[in-house]
C-alpha atoms as one frame of an Amber mdcrd trajectory, in Angstrom:
protein
  24.717  29.086  26.860  21.608  27.981  24.843  20.112  24.569  25.571  21.019
  21.728  23.182  18.666  20.915  20.201  16.235  18.113  20.721  17.549  14.611
  20.091  15.881  11.302  19.827  19.019   9.553  21.361  20.258   9.488  24.912
  22.757  12.038  26.130  26.071  11.311  27.791  28.142  13.358  29.979  31.223
  13.369  32.199  28.838  12.522  34.896  28.776   8.925  33.620  32.498   8.699
  33.749  32.892  10.232  37.143  29.920   8.603  38.875  29.750   5.309  36.966
  33.190   4.237  36.075  35.968   5.628  38.181  34.178   6.840  41.336  37.185
   8.685  42.430  36.614  10.669  45.690  38.824  13.625  44.594  36.869  14.332
  41.397  33.998  16.615  42.089  31.055  17.478  39.878  30.548  21.147  39.424
  27.798  23.387  38.295  28.205  25.660  35.214  26.647  28.946  35.317  24.741
  27.778  38.420  23.342  24.668  36.629  24.208  21.307  38.348  25.054  18.214
  36.388  22.137  16.221  37.433  19.867  13.926  35.353  17.064  16.545  34.986
  19.436  19.280  33.756  21.111  16.989  31.352  17.649  15.776  29.946  16.241
  19.209  29.466  19.439  20.521  27.915  20.272  23.203  30.440  23.594  21.595
  31.615  25.907  22.529  28.784  28.485  19.703  28.945  26.796  16.861  27.321
  27.109  14.875  24.024  24.362  12.984  22.074  24.902   9.207  21.757  24.049
   7.842  18.379  23.550   4.356  17.138  24.699   4.335  13.498  24.317   1.850
  10.599  24.639   2.235   6.962  21.560   2.580   4.726  22.216  -0.623   2.662
  22.498  -2.860   5.826  20.104  -5.817   5.346  20.801  -7.441   8.530  17.296
  -7.897  10.243  18.797  -7.588  13.734  19.697  -3.824  13.230  16.177  -2.628
  13.498  15.599  -5.022  16.374  18.570  -3.559  18.201  17.379   0.078  17.537
  13.876  -0.730  18.549  15.299  -2.381  21.795  17.549   0.669  22.585  14.428
   2.915  22.337  12.140   0.457  24.294  11.369   0.678  27.995  13.852  -2.043
  28.803  16.670  -0.431  26.700  16.084   2.935  28.330  16.176   1.341  31.726
  19.625  -0.236  31.024  20.887   3.064  29.619  19.905   4.906  32.762  21.129
   2.088  35.032  24.589   2.249  33.485  24.967   5.943  34.245  23.671   7.513
  30.961  20.677   9.737  30.690  17.910   8.178  28.658  15.128   9.759  26.672
  12.783  10.050  29.744   9.664   9.410  27.741
């Protein structure tokens, strides 16, 4: 399976659900085609079961907080929180 195209937004996976939310001992993470679902493989696109996460707003939105929120999501602090809550950040 080819790697996912580059994206400026974090990637999510079932890993977040299994390791971050339910933590059920009977659910096991598995490798696909020998590729483990770890942070490195999700970031570099070699683990195939991921989905980009987008922050979306409409073009005509004049709320000044929208840009502040998007800038914060992309900031060091925002990326730290993304990773601490089980998602895979940008890794910049």
